[in-house]
C-alpha positions as CSV (number, residue, x, y, z in Angstrom):
1,M,5.5,-5.1,2.3
2,C,2.6,-2.8,3.5
3,G,5.1,-0.1,4.3
4,G,6.4,0.0,0.7
5,I,2.9,-0.1,-0.8
6,S,1.7,2.6,1.6
7,L,4.3,4.9,0.3
8,A,1.7,5.6,-2.4
9,G,0.0,7.6,0.4
10,D,-3.1,5.6,1.4
11,I,-3.1,3.7,4.6
12,L,-6.7,2.5,4.3
13,G,-6.2,1.4,0.7
14,T,-3.1,-0.5,1.7
15,T,-4.7,-2.3,4.6
16,G,-7.8,-3.0,2.6
17,T,-6.0,-4.5,-0.4
18,V,-2.5,-5.8,0.2
19,G,-3.3,-6.2,4.0
20,L,-6.2,-8.4,3.2
21,A,-4.1,-10.6,1.0
22,L,-1.4,-10.8,3.6
23,M,-4.0,-11.8,6.2
24,G,-4.9,-14.7,4.0
25,I,-1.3,-15.7,3.7
26,G,-0.8,-15.5,7.5
27,A,-3.9,-17.7,8.0
28,G,-2.4,-20.1,5.5
29,F,0.7,-20.4,7.7
30,D,-1.5,-20.7,10.8
31,I,-0.1,-17.4,12.2
32,P,-2.6,-15.9,14.7
33,M,-4.6,-13.1,13.1
34,Y,-3.6,-10.6,15.7
35,W,0.1,-11.0,14.8
36,T,-0.5,-10.7,11.1
37,A,-2.9,-7.7,11.5
38,G,-0.3,-6.0,13.7
39,A,2.4,-6.4,11.1
40,V,0.1,-5.2,8.3
41,V,-1.0,-2.1,10.3
42,S,2.5,-1.3,11.5
43,G,3.9,-1.4,7.9
44,A,0.9,0.6,6.5
45,F,1.3,3.3,9.2
46,F,5.1,3.5,8.5
47,G,4.6,4.0,4.8
48,D,1.8,6.5,5.3
49,K,3.9,8.5,7.8
50,I,6.8,9.0,5.5
51,S,4.9,9.2,2.2
52,P,5.0,12.6,0.5
53,L,1.5,11.8,-0.8
54,S,-0.1,11.1,2.6
55,D,-2.7,13.5,3.7
56,T,-1.5,13.7,7.3
57,T,2.1,14.1,6.2
58,N,1.1,17.0,4.0
59,L,-1.2,18.6,6.6
60,A,1.4,19.1,9.3
61,P,3.9,21.0,7.2
62,A,1.2,23.0,5.5
63,V,-0.2,24.2,8.8
64,T,3.3,25.0,10.3
65,G,4.8,26.4,7.1
66,V,7.6,23.8,7.0
67,N,8.9,22.2,3.7
68,L,7.3,18.8,3.2
69,F,10.5,16.9,2.6
70,D,12.2,18.6,5.6
71,H,9.2,17.4,7.7
72,I,9.6,13.8,6.4
73,R,13.4,14.0,7.0
74,N,12.8,15.2,10.6
75,M,10.4,12.3,11.3
76,M,13.0,9.7,10.3
77,P,14.9,9.5,13.7
78,T,11.8,8.3,15.4
79,T,10.0,6.5,12.6
80,V,12.8,4.3,11.2
81,P,13.9,2.9,14.6
82,A,10.3,2.1,15.6
83,M,9.8,0.3,12.3
84,L,13.0,-1.7,12.7
85,I,12.0,-2.8,16.2
86,A,8.6,-3.8,14.9
87,F,10.1,-5.7,12.0
88,A,12.5,-7.5,14.3
89,I,9.7,-8.5,16.7
90,Y,7.4,-9.7,13.9
91,A,10.2,-11.6,12.1
92,T,11.1,-13.3,15.3
93,V,7.5,-14.2,16.2
94,G,6.9,-15.4,12.6
95,Y,9.9,-17.7,12.5
96,T,9.1,-19.0,16.0
97,L,5.5,-19.7,15.1
98,I,6.3,-21.3,11.7
99,G,9.5,-23.0,12.8
100,S,7.8,-24.9,15.6
101,Q,5.2,-26.7,13.4
102,Q,4.8,-28.4,10.1
103,V,3.5,-25.9,7.5
104,D,0.5,-27.1,5.5
105,F,0.9,-25.5,2.0
106,S,-2.5,-26.7,0.8
107,K,-4.1,-23.6,2.4
108,I,-1.6,-21.3,0.6
109,E,-2.1,-23.2,-2.7
110,S,-5.9,-22.8,-2.3
111,I,-5.6,-19.0,-1.7
112,T,-3.2,-18.5,-4.6
113,G,-5.3,-20.7,-6.9
114,G,-8.4,-18.6,-6.1
115,I,-6.4,-15.4,-7.0
116,E,-5.1,-16.9,-10.2
117,A,-8.5,-18.1,-11.2
118,N,-10.1,-14.7,-10.8
119,F,-7.3,-12.3,-11.9
120,N,-4.6,-12.0,-14.5
121,L,-1.4,-11.6,-12.6
122,S,1.4,-9.6,-14.2
123,L,4.4,-7.5,-13.0
124,L,2.9,-4.9,-15.3
125,L,0.2,-4.3,-12.6
126,L,2.9,-2.9,-10.3
127,L,3.4,0.0,-12.7
128,P,0.7,2.4,-11.2
129,P,2.2,2.4,-7.6
130,V,5.7,2.5,-9.0
131,V,4.8,5.6,-11.1
132,V,3.1,7.3,-8.2
133,I,6.1,6.6,-5.9
134,V,8.6,7.8,-8.5
135,L,6.6,11.0,-9.1
136,A,6.5,11.6,-5.4
137,L,10.2,11.1,-5.0
138,K,10.8,13.5,-7.9
139,K,8.8,16.0,-5.7
140,M,6.0,16.3,-8.2
141,P,2.7,17.7,-6.8
142,A,0.5,15.1,-5.1
143,L,-2.7,15.5,-7.1
144,P,-1.1,15.0,-10.6
145,S,1.0,12.1,-9.2
146,L,-2.1,10.3,-7.8
147,F,-4.1,11.0,-10.9
148,A,-1.4,9.5,-13.1
149,G,-1.6,6.3,-10.9
150,V,-5.4,6.2,-11.1
151,L,-5.4,6.7,-14.9
152,L,-2.7,4.1,-15.5
153,G,-4.5,1.7,-13.2
154,A,-7.7,2.2,-15.2
155,V,-5.9,1.5,-18.4
156,L,-4.3,-1.6,-17.0
157,A,-7.7,-2.8,-15.6
158,V,-9.0,-2.7,-19.2
159,T,-6.0,-4.1,-21.0
160,V,-4.7,-6.7,-18.5
161,Q,-7.8,-7.7,-16.4
162,G,-10.4,-7.4,-19.2
163,I,-12.6,-5.0,-17.3
164,S,-15.0,-3.0,-19.5
165,C,-14.0,0.6,-20.4
166,M,-17.3,1.7,-18.8
167,T,-16.5,0.1,-15.5
168,S,-13.0,1.4,-15.5
169,S,-14.1,4.9,-16.4
170,A,-16.7,4.8,-13.7
171,S,-13.9,4.2,-11.1
172,C,-12.1,7.4,-12.3
173,I,-15.2,9.7,-12.2
174,P,-15.0,10.3,-8.4
175,V,-11.4,11.2,-8.7
176,I,-12.0,13.6,-11.5
177,R,-15.0,15.2,-9.7
178,S,-12.9,15.8,-6.6
179,I,-10.2,17.8,-8.3
180,P,-11.9,21.2,-8.4
181,A,-12.7,21.0,-4.7
182,L,-9.1,20.1,-3.9
183,L,-7.7,22.9,-5.9
184,K,-9.7,25.6,-3.9
């Protein structure tokens, strides 16, 4: 899951948001934190490594003069097998840990209840990362792709979550201010 989310290009954002939620789910299933954290970080690194929006993925071809998508394609022979091996290990460990004990779903229900009490959940909220990933796959420039995701996220924060326009706008200001420096 973190690998897919991290395709939007931000490993720290992925581990700090989705990763945190998955840590709670892992705790609910009594999976040791080190196994859950390893799976989260492995997935986030995988997504970040092959994301056309990732800073490190963009830096290497920019320095060497290689096409970005050729660079990503050349990383696949080492990246995909490593992720498949990690997936197999984490899946085996997960089924072994959960399969050997009675699962207490009250912890999971408590976590999901807390999320549902504080946030409006909707598939519509997946739209910003989907838009960013689609724009990246269409080989659109990184900055406009990311800005589209931030802008759409701010609009959804106001319309779906009920956050004030002022709070939502304030979250966009650092992004807008950084654009001139990035274009130099």
